[in-house]
C-alpha positions, -999 to 999 in steps of 0.1 A, spaced: 256 -352 136 253 -370 105 219 -387 113 205 -356 132 202 -336 99 179 -343 67 193 -369 36 217 -360 11 230 -324 34 262 -334 36 283 -341 2 308 -363 -1 338 -362 -27 358 -390 -47 380 -393 -77 351 -407 -102 321 -431 -104 334 -466 -92 370 -461 -77 373 -473 -42 365 -435 -30 333 -440 -39 325 -470 -30 334 -463 3 312 -435 8 284 -462 -4 296 -489 19 290 -457 46 257 -455 29 242 -487 35 248 -478 76 221 -467 97 206 -436 96 236 -423 69 225 -403 40 255 -392 17 255 -375 -20 282 -384 -39 299 -358 -61 323 -374 -84 352 -357 -100 381 -366 -120 409 -374 -94 420 -364 -65 439 -338 -73 401 -321 -80 380 -337 -48 406 -323 -22 404 -287 -42 367 -293 -35 372 -296 2 398 -274 8 371 -249 -11 340 -259 12 322 -276 -17 316 -299 -3 320 -312 37 333 -346 33 360 -370 8 379 -400 11 407 -404 -1 442 -419 7 465 -410 41 495 -401 15 469 -377 -11 456 -356 24 486 -363 48 503 -334 40 463 -310 47 465 -327 83 495 -319 95 488 -283 85 458 -283 96 437 -277 68 419 -311 70 405 -330 97 411 -362 96 376 -382 113 385 -419 108 408 -441 88 386 -474 66 414 -498 78 401 -522 107 426 -508 130 441 -473 137 468 -459 112 508 -454 125 510 -426 110 478 -408 122 476 -431 160 449 -404 171 419 -410 148 404 -440 155 387 -460 124 355 -454 111 351 -490 126 353 -484 161 320 -460 159 305 -479 127 313 -519 131 326 -540 97 332 -511 80 365 -519 65 377 -507 37 413 -519 23 432 -512 -14 457 -538 -28 478 -521 -56 498 -539 -71 528 -532 -91 524 -548 -135 554 -544 -160 557 -549 -199 567 -584 -215 599 -593 -216 607 -572 -189 649 -579 -171 654 -614 -150 672 -585 -126 652 -559 -130 619 -581 -119 639 -597 -86 654 -566 -81 619 -543 -78 604 -576 -58 631 -577 -37 632 -543 -21 616 -533 11 
């Protein structure tokens, strides 16, 4: 469907320039025949408001930030950026099922100030 429309017919929202959400859209834009216009917002909440308000057609967002909207059927999950389907949404395909080699995974670290007491650090590192 996206390939059959004129370039930049579809706009995608992100949490801002240079964010992971923005980069996923640019990776998708490098796919054959896909041209989405990036609309940056100041965070994921304004981007989702634009999507829910139909000011943009697509958004890249983390699963925790959109799950409530998917479950309430206010948003349709088109795909996940991980190489495989998410166990949380097993019926939603991985984008790589349609676009080979598309993949995007985010690493998040937990940081604390220098001098944090060792028992606190040990407790945080052993939590599951």
